[in-house]
N, C-alpha and C positions, 0 to 999 in steps of 0.2 A: 772465364771462370766468376763465379757468381761471389760478391765478396764476402766474408764470414765475418761476424759478430762476437766479441768475446761474453763470456755468458759474467752476468753481473752478478756478483758477492751476494746475493739477499737473501739462496733458497737455506743456506746455513742459518744465518739468522731468523728467517723464516720458521722455521723449527723451533728454533730456540723463543720464540714467541717477543723476539726484541724485535717490536712493530715498527720502532723509531729510528731503528740503523736500516733495518729490512726496504721501508718506504722510500727513501731519496735512491737508494741502488736500484729498482723496481720501476720507478717514475724516470729515471734515466734511460735504463736502458729500451723504455716503452717512446722515449724520445726521440733515440738513437733510430731505433727501427722505424718508424714514423718515417721520421728527416729522410730517413734511406729507402723510399718508397717500398719496406717491409713490413707493411701494415699488418699482415695477417700472423707475421714471424712474434707480434706483440701479443697476442692472442694469451701466451702461456703466463707471462708478467702481469696480465690484467684480470687473469685468475686469484693469482694470490692477493692485489690489490682488493681487491672485491671479498676473497675472505676476511682482510684483514679490519677491513669494514666492519663485517658482518660479527666479528670477534670484537669491535670497538661498538656496537649497537648503533653504527651510523648506515641503519637501513635507506637512507635515501641515496646517500652519496655509492649503497653498494648494490643499489640498483641498477642506477647510473651505469657503475661500471659492465654491470650483467648484461645490460641494453646492448653497452657497446660492444660485447664480447660476443652477443648473438648476433648480432650484424657480421662482424666480422669472421664469424663462423658459416654465416649460407652462405657467403662468398666463398672463403676457403670449399666450401663444398666434401667435406669428409665426415661420413655418418661415425665414425671412433672419435672425432675431435670433440662434436657434437655432445658426447654423453659427457665431459668435464664441463658445457655452460648449462647445461639441464643439472647437473648436481651444484654448479653455482646457486641457481636458481632455487634448488630445492633445499638449501644450508640457508639460504637467506630465510624462506618459510618456516626452515623450525626454529631460528633463530630469534627470528617477530613473532611467535607463537602460532604461524601458521600451520597447525601441526598435519590436516588430512591433506593441506595442496602438498605440501611436501615429501607426505606419502604417495602422492600422486605422479609426485614428479620422480623420486627416487624410482619408483616403477617404474618411468619412463626410461628412466637412466638405467637402469636392470636391462630392461628389454635393447636397448642399441649397445650395451658392452656384450650381449647375447649374441646379438647379431653381428656382430664385428669380432668377436673372439679379444676385444680391447679389454684392458684394464686402467684402470687411474695412475698415475705414479705420484711417488712421494713427493715431497711432504703435503701436498694437496690431499691426496687421497687420504690420510688419518682426521682431516678436517672434516670430511665429507661421509666416512665411516661413523664419528661422532657425531654428527650432525644428524644424521638417519635413528643410531642409536637413541636420540633424546627425543626424535619427533615420535618414536616405534614405542617408548616405555609415558608419553603422555597419553597416547590413545588407546582404547580397550583394543587387545587383540582381534576381534572381529572388523572391529572399524579401520584398523592397518592393513589388515591385510585385504580388504576390500576395497580401501583405494590405493593399495601399490599395487593389485591386479589390475583395476581401469587405467591406473597409470601404463601398465606393462602392454596396457592392448592397445595404447594410442598409437596409432601412424606418427612416422616422423615429423609430418607436418604440423599435426594437431600437435603434440608436444613442444615444437619449437613456438608456435601460436599461444601455445597456455602459456610460457618461460615468457614469450614477449608481453602477453597483456599484462603477467604478475609484477614485471619488472618495471612497465611503463608507470605503474598502478602506482607501484610504493614508491616511484622517483617521484609523484608527483606530493607524495605525502596522504595519501588515503590507503584504507584499509580496502585490498582486494575481495570481491565475493567468494568463498571457496566454491567449487563447482560440486561437492557433495552437501554443500550447507544447505539445513533444512531451514525453513520458513520461520521453527518458532526460535533459532538460533539468533537471530536477528535483534535484541537485546538481551544485555548482561544477567538482567536481573530476570527477564521472563520465567513464569512458571513452566511454559512448554517446550521449552530447551533443556529443561534439568531432566533429571530420572524420574521414570515414572513413580517409581513410589515414595509420593511425599504426606504419607499420612501422621508420619510422628517426626520430631527432632530425634537425632541419635545424639548418646556422648561425644566429645572431643576425642575421648581417649579410645575409642570404638575406632576411627580413621586410624589411629598410629602416628599423629602430626607429632614431630618433635618443637621444640620451641621457636627454632628460627623459622621453621615451614610452616605456623599459625604466622609467624610476621608477615613474611612472605603473602601468604593467604589474604591476610586482610588489606595491603597493599594491591594483591591481584583484586582485589573487589572494590577500589577505587579505580579499578580502568587504567591501573600505570603499566607501562611497558616494563621488558625484561629490565632495558638499560636507568627504567626510572627507579625502577626496584633496587637494584645496583646502589644507582646514587645514593637512596634512601638510607639503606643499608650499612653503603662503604665495604661495600664485597665487587668483584669484576662482573661483567653483564654475562662471565660464561657461567659464572657460580650459579647466580641470580636465575640465567635458563635451566639450569639443572636443578635449584628449588623447585622452580615452578613445573618445571616437568612430573619430580617429583610427586607434589602435591596435589596435581592434575591426576598418577594414576595412584595415589593412596584413596582418592576421593572416588576412584572408579568411574570419573567424568570423561568425554568424548575430546572435551575442548576447555578453556580458560573460563571461555564465558558461563557455562556448565558448571565447572568447577566454583566459579563465584556464587552460582543461583542453588548449590548447596552449600555452602558455608551460609547463606544468610535464612535457609530452611531451619538447618540444623543446629542454626545458635553455634557455628565454630570461632564467629567473630566479634 
């Protein structure tokens, strides 16, 4: 008979967002699996280690873990399990502000789950659903639907290749080029990446931004990441990401670069 392994007591700690309590248990579980040549069993705790890194804004660390997960999933050879790995990458994209890529990858996840009849398990499912909702709020509906549909049409190997490339690029501390990104989006303040109607400035009140959202927008215009915004405003990275998504949605922008351009043009900061 094969050896059985005790379930580490990290699941409830993760669900309660008690990261410091969950991480040692997760790491110990991964160590025991790898030590006993059961590395494929370590995929599940690795998912949660990646999600915690995303929550804390440690995107390079999260990307490295996700790259490891994707390699193990390839060896496992189960399309049903691959959906969680793709969802990890989609969540990282949402947290790091790459909303179009997040939509594509969540589209790929949807295609895999539909093909296999699978579903994400709790507590990870809640994190995936929140990340997907954040990315969707941040994009115009048409942009979301277009990217999501493009992701659903990807073959399994294509989806894995995109997730692999994204994770590798983020792990190196670089910004990955979004597949659907236009040439005009290359510069934060470039007018060609902004909305087409640029004739006159509109008052801040028209966008219905709260005081906090205007503070977030000002920091976004300085090219700060969500964790950096969180540190400046003494809020959590999750709250900062939520504010950024709300700001982008209220401005009707497709991404944070376009939002910054709109802010400058309409004198919102």
